N, C-alpha and C positions, 0 to 999 in steps of 0.2 A: 632100423635099416631094412632094406628090401631084400627079399629072397633072391638068390642067384638065378638068373634067367628071366626074372620078372621085368616087365617094361615099366619105366618111370617116365612120366611126362616132365616137361620143362618146369612147370609150376611146382611139382613135387620135389624136383631136384633143387629148385630155388629155395624151397622151404628147408631142405636139409642143410644148405649152406647158411641160411639165416639162423638155424638152430645151432650150428657150430660157432657162428659169430657170437651168439649169446653165451654159449659155454665158455669160449675163450675170454670174453669180456668179464665174466664172473671170476675166472681165474686171476685176471689182472686186478680186479677189485679186491680179491682176497689177499693178494701178496703186496699190493701197493703200500699199505700202511707200514710194512717192514722197512721202507725207505727211511723212516724216522728212527729206526732202531739200529740198522746195520751201518757199518763203517768200513773203510778200507777196501780190501779185495772183495769181501762179501757184498758190499754195497755196489761195487762195479759189476759183479756177476749178476746181482739182482736187477740192476738197471738194464743190462744186456738181455736178460730173460724177459723183462717187461717189454722191451723194444721188439723182440722176436714175436711175442704174443700179440702186440699191437699190430705189427705188420701182417701176421696171419689173420687177425680179426678184420683188418681193413680189406684184405684180399677176399675173404669170405663174403663180406658185405658187398663188394664190387661185383663179384660173380653172381651172387643172389639177385642183385638188381638187374644185371644183364640178362639173366635167364628169365626172370619174371616179366621183363619188358621186351623180350625177343620178338614177339609178334606185334608190338605197337608200331603204328605207321611212323615213318620218319618225315612225312610231309612233303616228300619230293614227287609224289604221284601226279 
């Protein structure tokens, strides 16, 4: 992470979001096999946790893409 007060450009920020995406995906990969083991209330809670992680990862990926392509032309010039 960057020191407080230091400036971060959009590409560095995009990389931070991409890094968080990979971390969250690794967490999902680590707990997903438990679906085969858990049952009942524990299975429901696990599925909810995976859904939340999936949503977080998707949002990180989306933000990373937006930041890294911020300066790309949109073709309307």
